[in-house]
N, C-alpha and C positions, 0 to 999 in steps of 0.2 A: 209402495215399495220401501223396503227396509234401507235405511241410510246409516252408515257407520262413520265414526270420526276419522279413521285412518284410511289412507289410500290403499294400504295393504289388505285389510279385511274387507273393504268395499269391493276391491277387485276380486278377491277370493270368492266373495258372495255372488257377485254379478256373473262371474264366469263358471260357477258351479263346482268349485273345488272343495267346499266344506261339507264334511259328513258329521264328524264329532269334534268337539273341542272341550278341553277341561274347564275353561272359563273364557268364553269368547268376548264378553264385554271387557274384562280386565286386559285381555290381549289387545283388543282394539284400542283401549286407552293408552296402554304402554307404547303401541306402535305409532300412535299419534303424537307422543311426547318425546320419543327417543329412538335411536337406531337399534333394531333388534338383530341379534345373531341367531340363526336357525340352521338346523342340520337335517339331512336325510342320510340314512345308511344304506349301503349297497354291498351285499355279500358277493364274493367272486366265484360263483358256482359255474359260470360258463365264460367263454371268451368274448362274449358280447352281451350287452343288455338287449331287451326286446321292447316292443311297443307298449307292453304292459307296465314298464318302468317309466314311460314317458310322462305320465301325469305328475309324478313326484318331481321329475326333472323340471317340468314346466312350472311347478310351484316354486322351486328355487329361483327360476327365471323371473317370475312375477315378484317375488320377494326382493330381488336385486333391482328390478325396474322401479319398485316403490321406495328405493333408497335404503334398503337394509342389507345385511351381510349374510351370504350363504356359505355353509360348510358342506362339502361333499365328503362323507365319511366312507372310506374304503374298508370293507370288513375282512382285512387280512387275518385278524384274529378270530372273529366270530365264525368265519367260514370253516375253521378247523373243527367247530362243534356242529354247525348246521342248524338252521332255524326249523323247528318242528311245525311252525304255523302252517295250517292248511295242507298238511302232509299226512298220508295214511301210514307211511313207513319211514324208517330212518334214511336220511340222505347218505349216499356213498361218501365215505371220507376221502378227501383229496390230499395229495402230498403237498408239501411246501412249494415244490417246483410247479405243480399244476396251478396252485392258487396264484403264484406270482405271474405265471403266463396269462391266466385269465384276467388278473388285475391290469396287466399291461394292455390287453385288448380292450378293456372297458374304459380306461382313463380318458382317452382322447375324445370320446363322444361329448363330454361335458363342455369342452372348449367351444363347441358349436352353439351352446345355449347360454353360457355364462362368461363373464369377464373376470379373469383371474389376475391377481396382483397383490400389492402391498397396501392399497388404499383402504379407507375405512369401510367402504361397501364392496370392495373387490372380494371375489370368491376365493376360498382356500380349499385345498384337498389334503386330508390327513388319513392315516392308516391306524386302525385300532390295535393292530398287532404291536405297535410301538409301546403300548402300555399293558395290553392283556397278557402277552407272552412272558413278561417279566414279573407277573404277579406270583407271590408265594401262596400256595394253596391254603395252608393253615392260617396264614395272616389274613388272606382274603375272607375266609370263613369267619374269623374272629371279628374283623372290622365291618363286614357287610352282611354276613349270614343272619345275624340277629335282627336285621331290618325286614326280613321276609319270613312269612309263615307258610307252611305247607298247606294249611287250610285255605289261605287266600290264593295261593298259586293254583290249587285244584279248581278254582272257580273260573279260570280264564278259558276262553273258547278253544285255544290251541291245544290245551290239555284235555278238556272235557270231550272234544270231538274225537281225539285219538282213543281215549278210554271207552267212550260209548260204542266205538266200533270194535272194541276188544283187540286193538292193535297195540303191541308193546311200545312203550316210550322209554328210551334208555335214560339213565341218570345223567349222562353227558348232555342229551338234548334238554333235559329238565333244567340244566344250568344256564341254558341260552338266555332266558329272560333276565337272569341275574347279571350276565355279562352285558346285555344291552342297557340295563339300568346303570351299570357302572360306567358305560360309555357316556351317557348323558351327564353324569356328575363330573367325569373327567373333562368333557368339553366345556362344562360350566366353569370349572376351576381354571382351565387353560385359556379359554377364549371368551368367557362371559356369555356363553351360549345359553339362551333361556327358552328356546322353542325347538321341539322335535316334531317332525312331520313324517307322514307315511300313509300307506293304504289302511283301510278300515280293519283289515285282518291283523294289523300290528297294534291295535288299541291296547290290548293287555300288556304287551311289552312296553309300550310308551307310558302307560299309567304307572308301571313299576318304577321307571326312571324318574317321572315327575315326583312321585312320593318319596323316593330315595333322596332326591335333591332337596326337597322341602324339609325332610327330617334332619339330614346331616349338615345342610348349609343354611337352614332357616331362610331360604330364598324362594320367591314365587317364580316358578317356571311353568311352561305350558306344553300341552300336547294337542296336536291337530291332525285329524285324519281326513283323507279323501274317500269318496265312494269307490268301491271296487266296480269297475266298469263292465257292463254287459251291453250288447247291442240291443236295439229295439225289439228284436225277435228272441232275445234271451241268450244268445251265444256269448261265450266268454270273449272279451275284447282281445284282439290280437291273434286269435287262432284262425288259421286258414287251412285249406286242403293241403298246402305245401308245408305246414308246420308253423313254427314261431315266426313272427315278423321281426327279424333282427334289425338292430340299428347300425351295425357295422357293414360297410359297403362290400367287404369281401365275402360276407355271408348272404347279403341280399342287395341286389343292384338298385340304384336310384329309380330305375324304370319300374321294377317290381314293387318298390316301396310306394311310388306314385300310384300304381294300380291298386294297391291295398286301400288307399284312401279314396280313390275314384269309385271303388265298389261299396262305399258306405251306403247303408240303408237310408231311404228318404227321410225317415223320422229322426235319424241321428245327425243329419247335416248341421243344423244349428248348434246342437250341443257340442259336437266335435270341433266346430269352428271356434267356439268360445274357449274350449279347453286346450286345443292343440295348435292354434294360430295366434298371431298378433293382430289380426284384422280388427278394426274398430267395431264396437258393439252395434252401432247403428247400421253399418254395412251388413253385419251378420243377420240382423233382423230382416233387412230387405231380402237378402239372398235366401234365407230359409223359408220365406213365404212365396217364392216363385211358384207359379201355377204349373200343374201338369208336368210335361217332359222338360220344361225349363229348369227344373230342379237339378237336372244333369249338368247344367252349366255351373251351378253352385258346387256340385261335387268336384268338378274339374278345378275350380278355384281352391277348394279345400285341399285337394291333392297337391296342387302346385305350391301353395303356401306352406303346407306341412313338410313337403319334400325340400323346399328352399331352406327352411329352418335347420334341417339336419344335414343336407348335402350341398347347400349353396344354390343361389338363384340360377346359375348357368345350368347346373345338372337338372334342376327342376323344370326349367323351360325346355331343355332337350328331351326330357321324359314326356312332357306334355305334347311336344311336336311329334315325337315318335308314335305316341298313341293316336294322334290325329291322322297321321299318314297311314297307320296300320288299319284303323277302324273306319275312317272316312274316305280314304282314297284306295284302300285295299292293297297298298304297296308293301313290299318287304323292306322295312326300315332298318338301316344298319345299326341303330342303337338298341335294337331288341337284345335281350339276353341271348348268349350264344354258348355253344360248346364246340370243341374241336375234335374231329375224327380224322384219322389218317386216310390218305388216298388209297393205301393198300387195303384197309379194312372195307372201305366203300367199294373197292373194285371187286372184292369177293362177296360182299353183302353182309349186312348186320341185321339180325332179327328185329323187327319193328318194336317188339315188346322191350327188348334190351335197350334200344335207342331212346325210347320215351322215358324209361326209368333213368337212363344216364342223363337225360336232359332235365330230370327232376320234375317232370310233368305228372308223376305218380310215384308212390313210394314202393310199389311192387308190380310184378307182371300181372297179378290178379286184378289190381286196380286199373291198369291199362286195358286189360281185356274188357272190363266193365265199361270203360269209356268207349271202346270200339263197338261193343254191343249196343250202346246207347247212341251211336252215331255222333259222339262228341269229339273223337280224335280225327285230326286232319293232317295231311301232308301237302304242302303248297296249296292250302285252301280246298283240297279235295278230300272228301270223307274217306277214311280208311275202313274197308269192309272185311278185310282178311287179317286175323291176328297172327297168321303164319307168314305174312309178307316179309320179304328180305329187301332191305333198303340199300340201294346201290348208287353208283355215280350217275346212273341213267335218270335219277330223280333230281339232279341238280337243276335249279331254275336259271333264268336268264342272268341273274345276279351272281351265279356260281355258288349258291348256298341251297340248303333244304330247310324249308320252314315247317316246323312242327307246331301243332296247335291242339289245345284241349279247351273246348268251349269257345266263346267269343273273345275271351280276355287274357288267355294264357298262351304265350307264344315263345318259342325258342328257335334260334337259327343254328343249323348244323353247318359248320365251316370246315371244308377239307383242308388238311395241312400235309 
């Protein structure tokens, strides 16, 4: 087994966070001798981050746990341009108001994972709009444009992929990697930040920043990327039938978040425990090797630990208990996700297709029809056979609600108001 000098790199290695690093041995030596300041950037393209961002958030957490200082960089400035990485077409441009609203929605999540403050290893949050929007264009080109060549920029995957697919790439987007490189140097100058981390799709952007810092500051800095996660079956991490797995509670309930982790594939249990929980490695080794159906107990532990980290222990335990009652006792648990429908609407009747879509158990009536045809849609645990059914007050159960289900694991309560 590989052994590193620093707790930081050793933890990154043992838990599976490392994909590429500009100089892992040098980073390890530096981390063993002094406190490292490192950052990850987050553009404000939506009002919540999703589970795909979680691996980089957890890297900042591991960094702080190992005695180093994390910087959360809000991309108030870079969001105005839009990262072309892994995109076939230009992102829609957002207004300043939309960016600020999204930033406000994103910020609070980090407090669940990091300790913020003024101490030497306390996390800080900064906004790159503070320096990017005040840049003079001609001055920026004169000072920084000479450090980048078109030849080099055309070799990066984000550019090559777009061009190979004959999709246009605007000059605005082409500037994104220069702006991200400028961010790294600005953080180096302001906060002595010497490490940028991100997903493997950010490797080209990170390399540009590393090279810019070395040229202009004659300082050794580092870039480190994580693997882009896919499940054991090859599906993109964080994508479900219901869409993105959001981290904000107003977009995804703690129960649904718990269920996402509970549905982890058998082969992913140990890997996800290492990446997304604080469970000791020896416990993870034991749990991932549970035989047969016992692996389901490990999945429940994964779900509870991951949910506790984001939503708190009380919410995680409540989600686990709701699942137990729903699946093991067959009861209608009050903590299940719910929607409200007026008594008047239920008195006259609401089409079953409309109700299931309203409950977000499908994205369209066509999808709900397919669930009904496949005997996957249920009302009060009874299979729905008629897609023309009208749901009325007559279907209220003994608890005064209507339980909608798709498959064995997706349930929503309809509460009359």
